[in-house]
C-alpha atoms as an extended CHARMM CRD file, in Angstrom:
* protein
*
       243  EXT
         1         1  MET       CA             -6.2620000000        3.8840000000       64.9810000000  PROA      1               0.0000000000
         2         2  ALA       CA             -4.1510000000        2.6680000000       62.3100000000  PROA      2               0.0000000000
         3         3  LYS       CA             -4.6390000000        3.3600000000       58.5080000000  PROA      3               0.0000000000
         4         4  TYR       CA             -5.0650000000        0.5580000000       56.0710000000  PROA      4               0.0000000000
         5         5  SER       CA             -5.4560000000        0.4310000000       52.6920000000  PROA      5               0.0000000000
         6         6  VAL       CA             -8.1060000000       -2.3600000000       50.9600000000  PROA      6               0.0000000000
         7         7  GLY       CA             -7.0760000000       -4.5300000000       47.9830000000  PROA      7               0.0000000000
         8         8  ALA       CA             -4.3670000000       -3.8390000000       45.3410000000  PROA      8               0.0000000000
         9         9  SER       CA             -4.3170000000       -0.2910000000       43.6790000000  PROA      9               0.0000000000
        10        10  VAL       CA             -5.1010000000       -0.6800000000       40.0200000000  PROA      10              0.0000000000
        11        11  LEU       CA             -2.1950000000        0.9580000000       37.8230000000  PROA      11              0.0000000000
        12        12  SER       CA             -3.1010000000        4.0060000000       36.1170000000  PROA      12              0.0000000000
        13        13  ASN       CA             -0.3820000000        6.8880000000       35.3060000000  PROA      13              0.0000000000
        14        14  ILE       CA              2.3690000000        4.8320000000       36.8520000000  PROA      14              0.0000000000
        15        15  ASP       CA              5.4640000000        3.4910000000       35.1440000000  PROA      15              0.0000000000
        16        16  LEU       CA              6.4970000000       -0.1320000000       36.2140000000  PROA      16              0.0000000000
        17        17  HSD       CA              9.5330000000        0.3460000000       33.9940000000  PROA      17              0.0000000000
        18        18  GLY       CA             10.7910000000        3.2970000000       35.9050000000  PROA      18              0.0000000000
        19        19  GLN       CA             12.7920000000        4.3600000000       38.8430000000  PROA      19              0.0000000000
        20        20  SER       CA             13.2440000000        7.3430000000       41.1230000000  PROA      20              0.0000000000
        21        21  THR       CA             15.2570000000        8.5510000000       43.8090000000  PROA      21              0.0000000000
        22        22  VAL       CA             12.1530000000        9.7300000000       45.6190000000  PROA      22              0.0000000000
        23        23  LYS       CA              9.7860000000        7.6570000000       47.4750000000  PROA      23              0.0000000000
        24        24  GLU       CA              6.2120000000        7.5750000000       46.0460000000  PROA      24              0.0000000000
        25        25  HSD       CA              4.6410000000        4.8860000000       47.7060000000  PROA      25              0.0000000000
        26        26  ARG       CA              4.8520000000        2.8960000000       50.9420000000  PROA      26              0.0000000000
        27        27  TYR       CA              7.1870000000       -0.1200000000       51.1170000000  PROA      27              0.0000000000
        28        28  GLY       CA              5.5360000000       -3.1890000000       49.7550000000  PROA      28              0.0000000000
        29        29  GLN       CA              2.3820000000       -1.1550000000       48.5130000000  PROA      29              0.0000000000
        30        30  LEU       CA              0.4060000000       -3.7120000000       46.2030000000  PROA      30              0.0000000000
        31        31  PHE       CA             -0.2530000000       -2.8290000000       42.5260000000  PROA      31              0.0000000000
        32        32  GLN       CA             -2.4330000000       -4.7330000000       39.9200000000  PROA      32              0.0000000000
        33        33  THR       CA             -2.7730000000       -4.3380000000       36.1390000000  PROA      33              0.0000000000
        34        34  VAL       CA             -5.9930000000       -5.2410000000       34.5860000000  PROA      34              0.0000000000
        35        35  ASP       CA             -4.5470000000       -8.2950000000       32.9290000000  PROA      35              0.0000000000
        36        36  GLY       CA             -3.7110000000       -9.7340000000       36.7220000000  PROA      36              0.0000000000
        37        37  ARG       CA              0.2290000000       -9.2310000000       36.7780000000  PROA      37              0.0000000000
        38        38  VAL       CA              0.7590000000       -7.9280000000       40.4590000000  PROA      38              0.0000000000
        39        39  PHE       CA              3.6490000000       -5.5120000000       41.7540000000  PROA      39              0.0000000000
        40        40  ARG       CA              4.9630000000       -4.2100000000       45.1540000000  PROA      40              0.0000000000
        41        41  PHE       CA              7.0970000000       -1.1030000000       45.5240000000  PROA      41              0.0000000000
        42        42  GLY       CA             10.3870000000       -1.1740000000       47.0510000000  PROA      42              0.0000000000
        43        43  LYS       CA             13.9280000000        0.4200000000       47.3720000000  PROA      43              0.0000000000
        44        44  ALA       CA             17.2420000000       -1.2670000000       46.0770000000  PROA      44              0.0000000000
        45        45  GLY       CA             19.9180000000       -1.9510000000       48.5330000000  PROA      45              0.0000000000
        46        46  ALA       CA             23.4390000000       -0.9330000000       48.1720000000  PROA      46              0.0000000000
        47        47  VAL       CA             24.2440000000       -2.4860000000       44.3900000000  PROA      47              0.0000000000
        48        48  LEU       CA             22.3470000000       -2.1850000000       40.9120000000  PROA      48              0.0000000000
        49        49  ILE       CA             19.7180000000       -4.5170000000       40.2920000000  PROA      49              0.0000000000
        50        50  VAL       CA             19.4520000000       -5.7930000000       37.1200000000  PROA      50              0.0000000000
        51        51  PRO       CA             16.3870000000       -7.0670000000       34.8010000000  PROA      51              0.0000000000
        52        52  GLY       CA             15.1080000000      -10.3500000000       35.5990000000  PROA      52              0.0000000000
        53        53  ASP       CA             16.8510000000      -11.3560000000       38.8040000000  PROA      53              0.0000000000
        54        54  LEU       CA             15.0120000000      -12.7270000000       41.4790000000  PROA      54              0.0000000000
        55        55  GLN       CA             14.9020000000      -10.4200000000       44.6900000000  PROA      55              0.0000000000
        56        56  GLN       CA             15.2340000000      -11.0820000000       48.3750000000  PROA      56              0.0000000000
        57        57  ALA       CA             14.9700000000       -9.0890000000       51.3950000000  PROA      57              0.0000000000
        58        58  LYS       CA             18.0670000000       -7.8470000000       53.0760000000  PROA      58              0.0000000000
        59        59  ALA       CA             19.8530000000      -10.1490000000       55.3440000000  PROA      59              0.0000000000
        60        60  GLU       CA             18.4590000000      -10.8650000000       58.4470000000  PROA      60              0.0000000000
        61        61  ASP       CA             20.4450000000       -9.4590000000       61.3610000000  PROA      61              0.0000000000
        62        62  LEU       CA             19.5020000000      -11.6900000000       64.4780000000  PROA      62              0.0000000000
        63        63  GLN       CA             20.5780000000       -8.7250000000       66.9640000000  PROA      63              0.0000000000
        64        64  PHE       CA             17.2580000000       -7.7400000000       66.6300000000  PROA      64              0.0000000000
        65        65  ASP       CA             15.6750000000      -11.2090000000       67.8130000000  PROA      65              0.0000000000
        66        66  GLN       CA             13.8930000000      -11.1390000000       70.9590000000  PROA      66              0.0000000000
        67        67  MET       CA             15.1490000000       -7.8900000000       72.5980000000  PROA      67              0.0000000000
        68        68  ALA       CA             14.0530000000       -6.7700000000       75.9540000000  PROA      68              0.0000000000
        69        69  VAL       CA             11.2110000000       -4.6910000000       76.4260000000  PROA      69              0.0000000000
        70        70  GLN       CA             13.2540000000       -1.5240000000       78.6600000000  PROA      70              0.0000000000
        71        71  ALA       CA             10.2190000000       -0.0560000000       80.1510000000  PROA      71              0.0000000000
        72        72  ALA       CA              6.3520000000       -0.9570000000       80.5620000000  PROA      72              0.0000000000
        73        73  SER       CA              3.8900000000        0.2890000000       78.2790000000  PROA      73              0.0000000000
        74        74  ALA       CA              0.4880000000        0.7530000000       79.1440000000  PROA      74              0.0000000000
        75        75  VAL       CA             -2.7660000000       -0.5280000000       77.0910000000  PROA      75              0.0000000000
        76        76  GLY       CA             -3.4620000000        2.4280000000       74.4790000000  PROA      76              0.0000000000
        77        77  SER       CA              0.4380000000        3.5970000000       74.4050000000  PROA      77              0.0000000000
        78        78  LYS       CA              2.2160000000        3.6510000000       70.9740000000  PROA      78              0.0000000000
        79        79  THR       CA              5.6300000000        3.8380000000       72.0720000000  PROA      79              0.0000000000
        80        80  ILE       CA              7.8540000000        0.5220000000       73.0170000000  PROA      80              0.0000000000
        81        81  ALA       CA             11.4610000000        1.1100000000       74.4000000000  PROA      81              0.0000000000
        82        82  LEU       CA             13.5910000000       -1.9430000000       73.6690000000  PROA      82              0.0000000000
        83        83  THR       CA             17.2440000000       -2.5490000000       74.7720000000  PROA      83              0.0000000000
        84        84  LEU       CA             19.0320000000       -3.4690000000       71.4550000000  PROA      84              0.0000000000
        85        85  GLY       CA             21.3420000000       -6.5600000000       70.6690000000  PROA      85              0.0000000000
        86        86  SER       CA             24.9520000000       -5.6200000000       69.6720000000  PROA      86              0.0000000000
        87        87  THR       CA             23.6730000000       -3.8140000000       66.4160000000  PROA      87              0.0000000000
        88        88  ALA       CA             23.1770000000        0.0290000000       66.5490000000  PROA      88              0.0000000000
        89        89  THR       CA             20.4710000000        1.6220000000       64.7770000000  PROA      89              0.0000000000
        90        90  VAL       CA             20.0130000000        5.2350000000       63.1970000000  PROA      90              0.0000000000
        91        91  ALA       CA             16.9860000000        7.0990000000       63.3510000000  PROA      91              0.0000000000
        92        92  ASN       CA             14.0710000000        5.7070000000       61.3170000000  PROA      92              0.0000000000
        93        93  ASP       CA             16.3160000000        2.9980000000       60.0180000000  PROA      93              0.0000000000
        94        94  HSD       CA             12.8540000000        0.5590000000       60.5480000000  PROA      94              0.0000000000
        95        95  VAL       CA             10.0670000000        2.7560000000       59.3190000000  PROA      95              0.0000000000
        96        96  GLU       CA              7.5840000000        0.7890000000       57.9150000000  PROA      96              0.0000000000
        97        97  GLY       CA              8.8700000000       -2.3430000000       59.2100000000  PROA      97              0.0000000000
        98        98  THR       CA              7.5340000000       -4.3650000000       62.2150000000  PROA      98              0.0000000000
        99        99  LEU       CA              7.5620000000       -5.0900000000       66.0050000000  PROA      99              0.0000000000
       100       100  ALA       CA              6.4710000000       -8.2780000000       67.4030000000  PROA      100             0.0000000000
       101       101  ILE       CA              5.9050000000       -8.9320000000       71.1520000000  PROA      101             0.0000000000
       102       102  ASP       CA              6.8430000000      -12.7270000000       70.9160000000  PROA      102             0.0000000000
       103       103  ASN       CA              7.9380000000      -14.2460000000       74.0190000000  PROA      103             0.0000000000
       104       104  THR       CA              4.3990000000      -14.9590000000       75.8200000000  PROA      104             0.0000000000
       105       105  ALA       CA              1.1780000000      -16.7170000000       75.0680000000  PROA      105             0.0000000000
       106       106  THR       CA             -0.8100000000      -13.9350000000       76.5630000000  PROA      106             0.0000000000
       107       107  SER       CA              0.7520000000      -10.6880000000       75.1660000000  PROA      107             0.0000000000
       108       108  LYS       CA              1.8470000000      -11.7530000000       71.5350000000  PROA      108             0.0000000000
       109       109  GLN       CA              1.0290000000       -8.5430000000       69.5070000000  PROA      109             0.0000000000
       110       110  LEU       CA              2.2500000000       -7.0830000000       66.1590000000  PROA      110             0.0000000000
       111       111  PHE       CA              2.9310000000       -3.4700000000       65.4660000000  PROA      111             0.0000000000
       112       112  ALA       CA              3.7910000000       -1.3070000000       62.4700000000  PROA      112             0.0000000000
       113       113  ILE       CA              6.8170000000        0.9690000000       62.9100000000  PROA      113             0.0000000000
       114       114  VAL       CA              6.0280000000        4.5770000000       62.6010000000  PROA      114             0.0000000000
       115       115  SER       CA              9.6500000000        5.5790000000       63.4900000000  PROA      115             0.0000000000
       116       116  ASN       CA             12.6730000000        4.6420000000       66.0560000000  PROA      116             0.0000000000
       117       117  THR       CA             15.4280000000        6.5010000000       67.8460000000  PROA      117             0.0000000000
       118       118  THR       CA             19.1290000000        6.5360000000       67.1580000000  PROA      118             0.0000000000
       119       119  ALA       CA             20.7930000000        4.2820000000       69.4100000000  PROA      119             0.0000000000
       120       120  ALA       CA             24.0900000000        2.3210000000       69.9540000000  PROA      120             0.0000000000
       121       121  GLY       CA             24.3700000000       -1.2330000000       70.3330000000  PROA      121             0.0000000000
       122       122  GLY       CA             23.2410000000       -2.3550000000       73.7110000000  PROA      122             0.0000000000
       123       123  ALA       CA             21.3740000000        1.0070000000       74.5930000000  PROA      123             0.0000000000
       124       124  THR       CA             17.8270000000        1.5330000000       74.5150000000  PROA      124             0.0000000000
       125       125  ALA       CA             16.0140000000        2.5930000000       71.3740000000  PROA      125             0.0000000000
       126       126  THR       CA             12.4100000000        3.7610000000       71.2680000000  PROA      126             0.0000000000
       127       127  PHE       CA              9.8300000000        2.7400000000       68.6260000000  PROA      127             0.0000000000
       128       128  GLU       CA              6.7760000000        4.5190000000       67.7600000000  PROA      128             0.0000000000
       129       129  VAL       CA              4.1530000000        2.1100000000       66.1780000000  PROA      129             0.0000000000
       130       130  GLU       CA              0.8460000000        2.7540000000       64.6480000000  PROA      130             0.0000000000
       131       131  GLU       CA             -1.1700000000        0.3920000000       66.4680000000  PROA      131             0.0000000000
       132       132  GLU       CA             -2.1280000000        0.9210000000       70.1560000000  PROA      132             0.0000000000
       133       133  VAL       CA             -0.8750000000       -1.5290000000       72.8440000000  PROA      133             0.0000000000
       134       134  ALA       CA             -3.6280000000       -4.2460000000       73.3560000000  PROA      134             0.0000000000
       135       135  VAL       CA             -2.2690000000       -5.9470000000       76.2860000000  PROA      135             0.0000000000
       136       136  ALA       CA              0.0720000000       -4.0420000000       78.5990000000  PROA      136             0.0000000000
       137       137  LEU       CA              3.8500000000       -5.0210000000       78.1430000000  PROA      137             0.0000000000
       138       138  THR       CA              6.0480000000       -5.3870000000       81.2370000000  PROA      138             0.0000000000
       139       139  THR       CA             10.2750000000       -5.7570000000       81.3240000000  PROA      139             0.0000000000
       140       140  SER       CA              9.8210000000       -9.4410000000       81.2360000000  PROA      140             0.0000000000
       141       141  GLU       CA              8.5290000000       -9.3090000000       77.3760000000  PROA      141             0.0000000000
       142       142  THR       CA             10.8180000000       -9.4970000000       74.6160000000  PROA      142             0.0000000000
       143       143  ALA       CA             10.2050000000       -8.1810000000       70.8970000000  PROA      143             0.0000000000
       144       144  THR       CA             11.7650000000       -8.7860000000       67.6020000000  PROA      144             0.0000000000
       145       145  VAL       CA             12.0720000000       -6.1140000000       65.1330000000  PROA      145             0.0000000000
       146       146  ARG       CA             12.1940000000       -6.6090000000       61.2060000000  PROA      146             0.0000000000
       147       147  PRO       CA             12.5260000000       -4.0350000000       58.1340000000  PROA      147             0.0000000000
       148       148  ASN       CA              9.9770000000       -3.7060000000       55.5540000000  PROA      148             0.0000000000
       149       149  ALA       CA             10.8260000000       -6.8850000000       53.3820000000  PROA      149             0.0000000000
       150       150  TYR       CA             10.7870000000       -4.3460000000       50.3510000000  PROA      150             0.0000000000
       151       151  ASP       CA             13.1250000000       -1.8380000000       51.9980000000  PROA      151             0.0000000000
       152       152  ARG       CA             16.7180000000       -2.2140000000       50.6810000000  PROA      152             0.0000000000
       153       153  PHE       CA             16.0480000000       -5.3700000000       48.9050000000  PROA      153             0.0000000000
       154       154  ILE       CA             19.0300000000       -7.2640000000       47.5540000000  PROA      154             0.0000000000
       155       155  ILE       CA             19.7660000000      -10.0780000000       44.6470000000  PROA      155             0.0000000000
       156       156  SER       CA             18.9410000000      -13.2910000000       45.9430000000  PROA      156             0.0000000000
       157       157  PRO       CA             22.1380000000      -15.0960000000       46.9600000000  PROA      157             0.0000000000
       158       158  THR       CA             23.2010000000      -18.6850000000       46.1510000000  PROA      158             0.0000000000
       159       159  THR       CA             22.5820000000      -19.2770000000       50.2920000000  PROA      159             0.0000000000
       160       160  GLN       CA             19.2270000000      -17.7410000000       51.1630000000  PROA      160             0.0000000000
       161       161  THR       CA             19.6630000000      -14.9790000000       53.8510000000  PROA      161             0.0000000000
       162       162  GLY       CA             15.9440000000      -13.4320000000       53.8400000000  PROA      162             0.0000000000
       163       163  THR       CA             12.7930000000      -13.9960000000       52.3080000000  PROA      163             0.0000000000
       164       164  PRO       CA             12.2460000000      -13.9190000000       48.4130000000  PROA      164             0.0000000000
       165       165  VAL       CA             10.1650000000      -11.0140000000       47.6550000000  PROA      165             0.0000000000
       166       166  GLY       CA              9.8840000000      -10.6090000000       43.2970000000  PROA      166             0.0000000000
       167       167  GLY       CA             11.7160000000      -10.1370000000       40.4490000000  PROA      167             0.0000000000
       168       168  SER       CA             12.9360000000       -6.9130000000       38.9870000000  PROA      168             0.0000000000
       169       169  LEU       CA             11.4950000000       -5.8030000000       35.8150000000  PROA      169             0.0000000000
       170       170  VAL       CA             14.1530000000       -3.2240000000       34.6330000000  PROA      170             0.0000000000
       171       171  ALA       CA             17.7380000000       -2.0970000000       36.1770000000  PROA      171             0.0000000000
       172       172  ILE       CA             17.2740000000       -0.0960000000       39.5150000000  PROA      172             0.0000000000
       173       173  ALA       CA             20.5210000000        1.9080000000       40.8570000000  PROA      173             0.0000000000
       174       174  ALA       CA             21.5040000000        1.4800000000       43.6950000000  PROA      174             0.0000000000
       175       175  SER       CA             19.4440000000        3.0510000000       46.6790000000  PROA      175             0.0000000000
       176       176  SER       CA             16.6590000000        3.9470000000       44.2220000000  PROA      176             0.0000000000
       177       177  TYR       CA             12.9480000000        3.1150000000       44.2450000000  PROA      177             0.0000000000
       178       178  GLY       CA             11.0440000000        0.7450000000       41.5810000000  PROA      178             0.0000000000
       179       179  PHE       CA              8.6730000000       -2.2530000000       41.1340000000  PROA      179             0.0000000000
       180       180  LEU       CA              8.8470000000       -5.8130000000       41.6820000000  PROA      180             0.0000000000
       181       181  GLN       CA              6.6140000000       -8.2670000000       40.2480000000  PROA      181             0.0000000000
       182       182  VAL       CA              5.1430000000      -10.7260000000       42.8630000000  PROA      182             0.0000000000
       183       183  GLY       CA              2.1110000000      -12.2050000000       40.7550000000  PROA      183             0.0000000000
       184       184  GLY       CA              1.1240000000      -13.1170000000       37.4040000000  PROA      184             0.0000000000
       185       185  ILE       CA              2.6980000000      -13.8030000000       34.3080000000  PROA      185             0.0000000000
       186       186  GLY       CA              6.1180000000      -12.3390000000       33.9610000000  PROA      186             0.0000000000
       187       187  PHE       CA             10.1590000000      -13.4800000000       33.5860000000  PROA      187             0.0000000000
       188       188  ALA       CA             13.0850000000      -14.4760000000       35.5600000000  PROA      188             0.0000000000
       189       189  LEU       CA             16.4810000000      -15.4040000000       34.8050000000  PROA      189             0.0000000000
       190       190  SER       CA             17.1310000000      -19.3270000000       35.1670000000  PROA      190             0.0000000000
       191       191  ASP       CA             19.8500000000      -21.4650000000       36.1320000000  PROA      191             0.0000000000
       192       192  ALA       CA             20.5570000000      -24.4850000000       33.9720000000  PROA      192             0.0000000000
       193       193  THR       CA             18.9740000000      -27.0430000000       36.0540000000  PROA      193             0.0000000000
       194       194  VAL       CA             15.0730000000      -25.8270000000       34.9480000000  PROA      194             0.0000000000
       195       195  SER       CA             14.5560000000      -28.4360000000       32.4350000000  PROA      195             0.0000000000
       196       196  ALA       CA             12.0850000000      -31.1060000000       33.1440000000  PROA      196             0.0000000000
       197       197  ALA       CA              9.0740000000      -29.7290000000       32.2850000000  PROA      197             0.0000000000
       198       198  ALA       CA              7.2500000000      -26.4050000000       31.5410000000  PROA      198             0.0000000000
       199       199  THR       CA              4.8820000000      -26.3920000000       34.7390000000  PROA      199             0.0000000000
       200       200  MET       CA              7.4410000000      -27.2480000000       37.6960000000  PROA      200             0.0000000000
       201       201  SER       CA              7.5120000000      -25.0600000000       40.8960000000  PROA      201             0.0000000000
       202       202  LEU       CA             10.3470000000      -22.8200000000       41.1060000000  PROA      202             0.0000000000
       203       203  SER       CA             12.5700000000      -21.7640000000       44.0280000000  PROA      203             0.0000000000
       204       204  PRO       CA             15.7160000000      -19.5670000000       44.3860000000  PROA      204             0.0000000000
       205       205  SER       CA             18.7100000000      -20.8370000000       42.7590000000  PROA      205             0.0000000000
       206       206  VAL       CA             21.4680000000      -22.6820000000       44.7900000000  PROA      206             0.0000000000
       207       207  ALA       CA             23.9380000000      -22.4810000000       42.2120000000  PROA      207             0.0000000000
       208       208  THR       CA             23.4760000000      -18.8320000000       40.5450000000  PROA      208             0.0000000000
       209       209  ALA       CA             22.8870000000      -15.3990000000       42.2880000000  PROA      209             0.0000000000
       210       210  GLY       CA             19.5160000000      -13.8950000000       41.0090000000  PROA      210             0.0000000000
       211       211  CYS       CA             18.2840000000      -16.9460000000       39.1790000000  PROA      211             0.0000000000
       212       212  VAL       CA             15.1860000000      -19.3880000000       39.8950000000  PROA      212             0.0000000000
       213       213  THR       CA             15.5790000000      -23.0490000000       39.6300000000  PROA      213             0.0000000000
       214       214  LYS       CA             13.5310000000      -26.1680000000       39.9600000000  PROA      214             0.0000000000
       215       215  GLN       CA             12.0210000000      -26.4990000000       43.7320000000  PROA      215             0.0000000000
       216       216  VAL       CA             14.6030000000      -27.2560000000       46.0350000000  PROA      216             0.0000000000
       217       217  THR       CA             13.5590000000      -29.2750000000       49.0310000000  PROA      217             0.0000000000
       218       218  LEU       CA             12.5890000000      -26.8650000000       52.0050000000  PROA      218             0.0000000000
       219       219  SER       CA             13.1600000000      -23.9790000000       49.9110000000  PROA      219             0.0000000000
       220       220  SER       CA             10.5060000000      -21.0070000000       49.0670000000  PROA      220             0.0000000000
       221       221  VAL       CA              8.1540000000      -21.4610000000       46.0750000000  PROA      221             0.0000000000
       222       222  VAL       CA              8.6140000000      -18.2360000000       44.2360000000  PROA      222             0.0000000000
       223       223  GLY       CA              6.5290000000      -19.3380000000       41.2950000000  PROA      223             0.0000000000
       224       224  ARG       CA              5.9880000000      -21.9400000000       38.5520000000  PROA      224             0.0000000000
       225       225  SER       CA              7.5260000000      -22.1780000000       35.1410000000  PROA      225             0.0000000000
       226       226  MET       CA              5.4410000000      -21.6740000000       31.8620000000  PROA      226             0.0000000000
       227       227  ILE       CA              8.4280000000      -23.1540000000       29.3900000000  PROA      227             0.0000000000
       228       228  ALA       CA             11.0080000000      -25.6620000000       29.6990000000  PROA      228             0.0000000000
       229       229  VAL       CA             14.3210000000      -24.0960000000       29.9330000000  PROA      229             0.0000000000
       230       230  ASN       CA             17.9760000000      -25.9700000000       30.1920000000  PROA      230             0.0000000000
       231       231  THR       CA             20.1620000000      -22.9420000000       29.5680000000  PROA      231             0.0000000000
       232       232  SER       CA             21.7920000000      -20.8070000000       32.1390000000  PROA      232             0.0000000000
       233       233  ALA       CA             20.6070000000      -16.9960000000       32.9890000000  PROA      233             0.0000000000
       234       234  LYS       CA             18.3540000000      -17.3500000000       30.0000000000  PROA      234             0.0000000000
       235       235  ALA       CA             14.8930000000      -15.4590000000       30.4960000000  PROA      235             0.0000000000
       236       236  MET       CA             11.8070000000      -17.6700000000       31.1900000000  PROA      236             0.0000000000
       237       237  GLN       CA              8.1490000000      -16.9580000000       31.2190000000  PROA      237             0.0000000000
       238       238  ILE       CA              7.0710000000      -17.8910000000       34.8990000000  PROA      238             0.0000000000
       239       239  MET       CA              3.9180000000      -17.6450000000       36.8350000000  PROA      239             0.0000000000
       240       240  TRP       CA              5.0180000000      -15.5550000000       39.7820000000  PROA      240             0.0000000000
       241       241  GLN       CA              3.5550000000      -16.7140000000       43.3020000000  PROA      241             0.0000000000
       242       242  LEU       CA              4.7010000000      -14.3090000000       45.6440000000  PROA      242             0.0000000000
       243       243  GLY       CA              1.6780000000      -12.1570000000       46.0480000000  PROA      243             0.0000000000
């Protein structure tokens, strides 16, 4: 049986403004202060993260979409073998990510990844998962693998390549661990277009990387502004809504 935590962990003796080279919690683990601010634990990608920047999940790699199930998996199994697309993978690169069986109406299932083997592009990688297979899998199935959204997050680019995951409180060195704010009152850097009102919805900026802007049609909503701002790269108070 998979192990789950219930609700958010209330912060006690945890330094939200710290960073570490050691992984101390699960990716995406939820923490909450007594005043309602909400944070998730994660790991920065390959570049320095600066305070106030909006972060997104690492860029999506479509070569991990709808990969063929390489061998049948019986009910109760926790092992799933997949034929990779053209992108290779290294051992345990997808730990705490998800594996979804996604091509049939009868066997759609979602699993949390415990481990994976090294494999070249086009070769077979074996994934160990937390949950047991509930409906037997055949080689006619396909599966999509996604890394945890809080594993190697990056500064939100002007053209989104992944889902927004939160705002940085402090600088986090490349490949180090820290916290992102996802709920409650916090701050973010604005671009110059957040000016109309103090309560408008906010989206990732399409003009300035790492900034928020007034809501862009068909774009993600990351929160609501609490003050009117019309100066680029100015820190503004917002109500984060990324939960």
